[in-house]
GUTOR-746724 format. One record per atom (N, C-alpha, C, O): x, y, z; residue in three letters. Coordinates in steps of 0.1 Angstrom, whole numbers, plus 5000, padded with zeros to 4 digits. Each point is the difference from the previous one (the first is absolute). Last residue first. Example, Ala and Ser with C-alpha at 12.3 -4.5 7.8 and 13.67 -1.06 7.14 Angstrom:
2
512849785071ser;500950115000ser;499250115008ser;500550115001ser;499849324998ala;499150125000ala;500950125000ala;501050005007ala;
***
This chain:
263
070522707236unk;501049885003unk;500350015019unk;500749925005unk;496050364966unk;499949875003unk;500949915005unk;499849895004unk;501350564988unk;499249995013unk;499449865000unk;499849955011unk;502850164953unk;500850025012unk;499249945013unk;500349915008unk;497550164949unk;500649855000unk;500950005016unk;500049915007unk;495850384974unk;501250025010unk;500849875000unk;499849925009unk;496650234947unk;500349935010unk;501550025008unk;501050014994unk;495450344983unk;501249924996unk;500649935013unk;500450065010unk;494350044972unk;500950065007unk;501649934995unk;500149914992unk;493950194996unk;501649934995unk;500750035009unk;499550105006unk;495849875017unk;500450074989unk;501249964997unk;500649925008unk;495050085023unk;500749924995unk;500650104991unk;499450104996unk;497550045032unk;500749945006unk;501049884994unk;500649915006unk;496450484987unk;500950024997unk;500949905011unk;500950055007unk;494349944982unk;500450055015unk;501750055001unk;500450035011unk;496549734954unk;499550164999unk;500750045016unk;499650095006unk;501449534956unk;500250055015unk;499750125004unk;500850094998unk;499349654958unk;498750025006unk;500450035015unk;499149975008unk;504550034959unk;499050074995unk;498750005006unk;499250084997unk;504549655019unk;500350165005unk;499250074994unk;499750115006unk;500149444986unk;499950015014unk;499750145004unk;499250045008unk;502349824951unk;498750004999unk;499450025015unk;498950055003unk;505849944976unk;499250115005unk;498850015003unk;499650105005unk;503849554978unk;499450054990unk;499250165009unk;499550084992unk;504049555021unk;500050104998unk;499150124990unk;500450104995unk;499949435022unk;500650014984unk;500150155001unk;500350044989unk;500549585051unk;499250104996unk;500150054985unk;500949964993unk;501449705033unk;498849964990unk;499150134998unk;499050004993unk;505050005035unk;499949984987unk;499250004991unk;500150054989unk;499550115066unk;500449864991unk;500050104984unk;499550104997unk;500350165041unk;500649924999unk;500749904990unk;501149974996unk;496250545015unk;499649854997unk;501449924998unk;500750054991unk;499450355041unk;499649974986unk;499749864999unk;500049915009unk;498650395036unk;501249924993unk;499549994986unk;498850024996unk;498950045055unk;500450114987unk;501249904995unk;500749935008unk;495049835015unk;501050105001unk;500850064990unk;499749994989unk;495749805017unk;500649945008unk;501550085003unk;500250035012unk;496350054952unk;499450015011unk;500749975013unk;499550055010unk;502349714946unk;499150134998unk;499250005016unk;499749895006unk;504049794978unk;500450125009unk;498850085003unk;499950085009unk;500449564956unk;499749955011unk;500150155016unk;499550005011unk;500649934936unk;499750115007unk;499649965016unk;499250075007unk;502249654955unk;501150075006unk;499650105006unk;500950085004unk;496249614978unk;501049945014unk;500850095001unk;500649995011unk;496650094950unk;499750035016unk;500549985013unk;499950075010unk;500349984937unk;500949905010unk;499950045010unk;501050045007unk;496350204958unk;500449874997unk;501249905006unk;500449894995unk;496050585024unk;501649914998unk;500349874995unk;500049905008unk;495750405002unk;500849984988unk;501249965000unk;500650004989unk;497149975050unk;498749994991unk;500950014987unk;500149894994unk;502250245043unk;499749855003unk;499149934986unk;500149894996unk;500450575015unk;501349954994unk;500149894998unk;500849964992unk;495550205033unk;500050064984unk;501249944992unk;499849954989unk;499250075063unk;499949904991unk;500250014984unk;500549924994unk;499350395049unk;498649964992unk;500149894988unk;499149984992unk;503650265048unk;499749864999unk;498749964991unk;499149915002unk;503550495010unk;498849995006unk;499449844995unk;498849975001unk;506450315000unk;499249914995unk;498949975007unk;500249975011unk;503550324997unk;499350084989unk;498749894999unk;498950044997unk;504649825032unk;499550085006unk;498950104993unk;499350075006unk;503849584975unk;498449915011unk;499650135004unk;498750005000unk;504149974956unk;500250075009unk;498649985010unk;498850034998unk;504649714958unk;498450055008unk;500050095016unk;500949985008unk;501749934935unk;500050015018unk;498750035004unk;499150074995unk;503549674960unk;498850075005unk;500350025018unk;500449925008unk;503750074958unk;498949905007unk;498850115003unk;500050125002unk;505449844972unk;498750075002unk;499149925003unk;499949904994unk;504649955001unk;500150095006unk;498550075006unk;499850045011unk;501949404979unk;499550144990unk;499650105011unk;499449975010unk;502349605000unk;500350075005unk;499750154991unk;500750105001unk;497749474985unk;499949985016unk;500750155007unk;499550045010unk;499749804943unk;499750145005unk;499849985013unk;499250065006unk;501649574964unk;501550064998unk;499450145012unk;500950055006unk;495849634995unk;501249945005unk;500950114998unk;500650045010unk;495450044968unk;499949995015unk;501249975009unk;500150055011unk;499749904941unk;500450165003unk;499549995015unk;500650095007unk;499049534977unk;500950004995unk;500750135009unk;500950015008unk;494449874990unk;500949965011unk;501349994998unk;500549965010unk;496950204952unk;499750075016unk;500649945010unk;500550085007unk;499749644953unk;501050145002unk;499750095007unk;501050065004unk;496649584993unk;501549945007unk;500650154996unk;500950065006unk;493449875000unk;501450024991unk;501150005008unk;500050025012unk;495649865006unk;500449934991unk;501550064995unk;501049934999unk;496050295034unk;500349845006unk;500849924988unk;500549895003unk;498450584996unk;500449975013unk;500149865003unk;500449945010unk;498850244945unk;501150055009unk;500349975011unk;501250015004unk;495149754975unk;501450024991unk;501150095008unk;501049945004unk;494650025016unk;500549915001unk;501249974993unk;500949935005unk;495150385012unk;501650064995unk;501349885001unk;501150015004unk;494549785006unk;499950175002unk;501350045003unk;500749985010unk;497249584966unk;501150035009unk;500150175000unk;500350074991unk;496649694978unk;500249905009unk;501050015015unk;500149915008unk;497750384958unk;499349885003unk;500349965011unk;499449995010unk;502650394971unk;499150005003unk;498949915007unk;499150035008unk;505549944979unk;499950105013unk;498450005002unk;499649995012unk;501449764950unk;500249945011unk;500150065011unk;499849945010unk;499050274951unk;499249875002unk;500449955015unk;499249995009unk;503750334967unk;498650055006unk;499149905008unk;499550035011unk;504149784963unk;500850075012unk;498450065012unk;499649965011unk;499649864946unk;500349915007unk;500550065014unk;499649975011unk;499950294950unk;498849985008unk;500249865010unk;499149995009unk;504650164968unk;499950125009unk;498249985007unk;499650055011unk;502749634957unk;500550005014unk;499550125007unk;500049995013unk;498549984947unk;499349875004unk;500750025016unk;499350005010unk;502350354960unk;498850005003unk;499449875009unk;499250035009unk;505049964965unk;499950065014unk;499050065010unk;500250025012unk;500149824940unk;500249895008unk;500250045016unk;499749935009unk;499950394959unk;498949984994unk;500049885014unk;499250015009unk;504650394982unk;499749834998unk;498549995007unk;499750075010unk;502850384982unk;498749954998unk;499849864998unk;499149964992unk;505150255021unk;500150014984unk;498349964999unk;499749954989unk;501350215055unk;500950074993unk;499849944983unk;500050084991unk;497449705043unk;499550145001unk;501150064994unk;499550114998unk;501149455006unk;499150034994unk;499450134999unk;499150024991unk;504749905034unk;500349974980unk;499050024995unk;500050064989unk;499649935062unk;500850114994unk;499849964983unk;499150064994unk;499149575028unk;499350134999unk;500550114994unk;499550054990unk;503049615016unk;498949984988unk;499150124998unk;499550064991unk;503549875048unk;501250064984unk;498849984989unk;500150064989unk;498449835049unk;500350155003unk;500550004990unk;499850104994unk;499549465016unk;498650094992unk;500250155001unk;499150074997unk;504549524995unk;499650105009unk;499150074996unk;500050074989unk;502549554999unk;498449964999unk;499850145012unk;499349985010unk;505349944981unk;499549974984unk;498349995002unk;499349974991unk;503150185048unk;500350064987unk;499749954991unk;500050084990unk;500049655043unk;498850115003unk;500350074989unk;499149984991unk;504549715009unk;498449955001unk;498650115001unk;498950004994unk;506449934982unk;499350085012unk;498250005003unk;499050064995unk;504849544987unk;498850114995unk;499850065010unk;499749955011unk;502549654996unk;501050084990unk;498850104993unk;500050014988unk;499249675050unk;499449974982unk;500850114992unk;499750024988unk;501049965059unk;500149834996unk;499649994984unk;500249914992unk;500350555029unk;501249935000unk;499949834996unk;500849944994unk;495250375010unk;501150064990unk;501549904998unk;500549974990unk;496149895040unk;499749964988unk;500750094992unk;500449954989unk;500150205054unk;500649855000unk;499549954988unk;500849924996unk;497950505009unk;501749995001unk;499949865000unk;500749964991unk;494750145012unk;500950044991unk;501550004997unk;500349994988unk;497549865052unk;500249924988unk;500050054986unk;500249934990unk;499950385048unk;501149885005unk;499749934985unk;500850024991unk;496150275012unk;501350054995unk;501049905000unk;500849974990unk;494749895026unk;500450014985unk;501450124994unk;500550004988unk;498149925059unk;500549894996unk;500450014984unk;501149984994unk;497350405024unk;501449985005unk;500449884995unk;501249984995unk;494650155001unk;500650084989unk;501649955003unk;500849974991unk;496049875038unk;499849914991unk;501250074989unk;500849934994unk;497950245048unk;501149955000unk;500449924987unk;501249974997unk;494750205019unk;500950094994unk;501349984998unk;500750074993unk;495149575008unk;500850075007unk;500950124992unk;500349994988unk;494349815003unk;501849974994unk;500350155013unk;499550105004unk;495949674984unk;500650055013unk;501449954997unk;500549895001unk;494850214967unk;501449925001unk;501050085014unk;500450115002unk;494849964990unk;500149904992unk;501149945001unk;500149885000unk;498750535025unk;499549875003unk;500049914993unk;499549905005unk;501750524979unk;500849985009unk;499649875005unk;500949924999unk;496350334971unk;500849874995unk;501249965010unk;500649904997unk;495150385001unk;500949975010unk;500749924998unk;500049905008unk;497250494966unk;500549895000unk;500849965015unk;500650095007unk;496650324973unk;500149955015unk;500249845000unk;499349925007unk;500550464960unk;499249914999unk;500249935009unk;499449894997unk;503450495007unk;498650054991unk;498849855002unk;498950025005unk;505949885007unk;499050145009unk;498950004995unk;499149935004unk;503849814971unk;499949925008unk;498750115014unk;498949965005unk;503150254956unk;499149914997unk;499349895008unk;498949954998unk;505250345012unk;498850065001unk;498549944996unk;498950035006unk;505049744992unk;499750035013unk;498850075001unk;499149975007unk;503049934954unk;499449905005unk;499150005013unk;499049945003unk;504050394976unk;498950014991unk;499249875008unk;498850025002unk;505550025010unk;499250085007unk;498850024996unk;499150045008unk;503849654972unk;499349945014unk;499250135007unk;499149995008unk;503050134952unk;498749894998unk;499650005015unk;499150055006unk;504750234993unk;498850054995unk;499049934992unk;499150064994unk;505149745022unk;499650085012unk;498550084996unk;499050005008unk;503849814961unk;499149895004unk;499250085012unk;498850005001unk;504950184979unk;498850004994unk;498949915003unk;498950014995unk;505750185032unk;499349924995unk;498450014994unk;499150035007unk;503650325017unk;500649974988unk;499549904991unk;499950024988unk;498850145059unk;500550154993unk;500149964988unk;499650084991unk;499449615041unk;499050084998unk;500350124993unk;499250094999unk;503949545005unk;498549914999unk;499250125000unk;499149984992unk;505450115014unk;499549984988unk;499249934994unk;499849964988unk;501450185056unk;499850144997unk;499449934984unk;498950054995unk;502649675045unk;499149994989unk;499650114993unk;498949994996unk;503550205047unk;499449874997unk;499449924986unk;499150074997unk;504550385004unk;498849975007unk;499649844997unk;500349934989unk;504250315001unk;498850085001unk;498849965011unk;499850055011unk;504649654979unk;500050115011unk;499050115003unk;499850055011unk;500049524955unk;500649995016unk;500250145013unk;499850005012unk;499050024936unk;498949975011unk;500549915012unk;499249965008unk;504250234964unk;498950095003unk;498849935006unk;499550065010unk;504449684984unk;500450135009unk;498650074999unk;499550015011unk;500249674959unk;500049965011unk;500350095011unk;499250015009unk;501250124944unk;498349985007unk;500149925013unk;499150025008unk;505050034974unk;499450174997unk;498549985011unk;499550055010unk;503049534982unk;501050085009unk;498950135002unk;499650035011unk;499149754950unk;500049915012unk;500150075013unk;499050015008unk;503150124950unk;498650065002unk;499249945010unk;499150075004unk;505649804988unk;499650125004unk;498650075001unk;499750095007unk;500849504976unk;500349975014unk;500350135005unk;499750025012unk;499249934943unk;499049945009unk;500150035014unk;499150035007unk;504850064962unk;498850105006unk;498749985005unk;499450095007unk;503849574982unk;500650125010unk;499050095001unk;499550045011unk;498849464976unk;501150114995unk;500250115012unk;499650005011unk;499849495001unk;499050134997unk;500750124996unk;500950055007unk;499349345006unk;500350124990unk;499150144996unk;499150014993unk;499949555030unk;501350045004unk;500850084994unk;501250015003unk;494149774993unk;501150004988unk;501750045006unk;501049964995unk;494550035030unk;499949934987unk;501149964998unk;500449885001unk;499750425031unk;499949895005unk;499649884985unk;500549895000unk;499650574994unk;501349955005unk;500149835003unk;500849914995unk;495450334994unk;500849974987unk;501349965004unk;500849924994unk;496250195044unk;499649884992unk;501149994987unk;500749905000unk;500050475020unk;500449915011unk;499749864994unk;500949914999unk;497950514979unk;501049954999unk;500849895009unk;501249964998unk;494450195004unk;499949924988unk;501649954999unk;500449894997unk;498750405041unk;499349855002unk;500149924985unk;500149885000unk;501150595001unk;501349935008unk;499249875001unk;500749904996unk;498350434967unk;499549945007unk;500749895009unk;500349894995unk;501650534975unk;499749875002unk;499349995010unk;500150085008unk;502550334962unk;498949965013unk;499549874996unk;499749984988unk;504350394991unk;499549865002unk;499249965011unk;500549995011unk;501050474962unk;500249945010unk;499149885003unk;498750015001unk;501250234957unk;501850015005unk;499649915012unk;500449894998unk;496150314977unk;501049914992unk;501249955005unk;500949944994unk;495450285030unk;500650074993unk;501349964990unk;501050074998unk;497249595030unk;499550125004unk;501050144992unk;501150025003unk;497649404992unk;500950094996unk;499450165005unk;499150054993unk;499849405021unk;499450104992unk;501650085000unk;501149955004unk;496049605011unk;501250014994unk;500050104995unk;499349994990unk;497149835033unk;501149915004unk;501250084998unk;501049995008unk;495050224982unk;500350025014unk;501349895003unk;500850025009unk;499650154941unk;498849965010unk;500249985014unk;501249995004unk;500350294948unk;500349855006unk;498949995005unk;498950024995unk;503150525007unk;499649884987unk;499849905007unk;500350005012unk;499950564998unk;499949905007unk;499349874990unk;498950004994unk;502650404988unk;500250055015unk;499849845007unk;501049965007unk;499250184943unk;501049905009unk;500050085012unk;501050075004unk;495549844955unk;500450115009unk;500949975011unk;499549945010unk;498549784954unk;501250024999unk;500650135009unk;501150044999unk;494349734989unk;500050124993unk;501750035002unk;500350104993unk;497449515027unk;499750034992unk;500350114985unk;499849984988unk;502549925058unk;500049894994unk;499150004986unk;500649954990unk;499850425038unk;501349945000unk;500149874992unk;501049974994unk;494950255017unk;501050094992unk;501249944997unk;500550024989unk;497049725041unk;499250004985unk;500750114995unk;500549954989unk;500750065054unk;500449854991unk;499950004986unk;500849994990unk;497750375037unk;501450015001unk;500649894990unk;500850024991unk;494749985028unk;500050084990unk;501649994992unk;500149964989unk;499249805053unk;499249924987unk;500050124988unk;500249954989unk;501150265049unk;501249894996unk;499549914990unk;500749984991unk;496350345025unk;501150094995unk;500849914992unk;500450014989unk;496149805037unk;499650034985unk;501050104997unk;499850034988unk;501149865058unk;499749894993unk;499850014982unk;500749954992unk;499050425038unk;501649914999unk;500149914991unk;500650004989unk;495650245023unk;500850054992unk;501249934995unk;500549994989unk;496749815044unk;499450014990unk;500950114988unk;500049954989unk;500950075056unk;500549874991unk;499649994987unk;500849994991unk;498150445032unk;501549974997unk;500149844997unk;501049984992unk;495050085021unk;499850084991unk;501549984993unk;500249944989unk;498949905052unk;499249924988unk;500650054987unk;500549934991unk;500750285046unk;500849935000unk;499349864989unk;500649904996unk;496850505020unk;500950064992unk;501449894997unk;500850044992unk;494649945029unk;500349924989unk;501450034989unk;500349964989unk;
***
């Protein structure tokens, strides 16, 4: 459970810092997940949002570009889709939906049969529409931004979106929002192809209990379980550590990727 606890501490702490910065003027972290200031000096920008804005108007402020480069470099080099499981507030809602599904035995994955590639099509569509309509397409309707702003400012309008997200994942598609729909998650999967921190599997220690596959939200990335000793190669892994938490054999752990050996 250690990674679950660490993720929750991180997610909640970031939301608290945004509340302190935006509502009470504590200049540690202010703004939002699209554009923020760290310690009142360091710009941080969502690179996907900046890319949409650039396509929409061919003009982006220098601070936004610097902030996007910082965030891009962090997520591209650290761990695949770390934003999705360690930062994004929507992850809190989808985890609640998953727990409710398990508790009440809903089998909503049979209602919709949607490819995980849908998120990549929506990613491409968001960029195309941003260029065609001169409006940052996904950023304008982002449920992530709506949920975060709702938490920070106590917006009632975000409640309906939150209920919709939970209901979708509960009744229509298991882990549907994050694993099938979200173009931001697809964007971070694309840019983190060479991220250095990966989950590594030790086949010699594995007893093939498959508990890891039962809890993994992107189970396709665990294709090596019980077969070979190697790290997860797919950047669709969200680096949540669920598989490590449930592995009683010590066969799974985070490790630093050896790019030289892979070549």
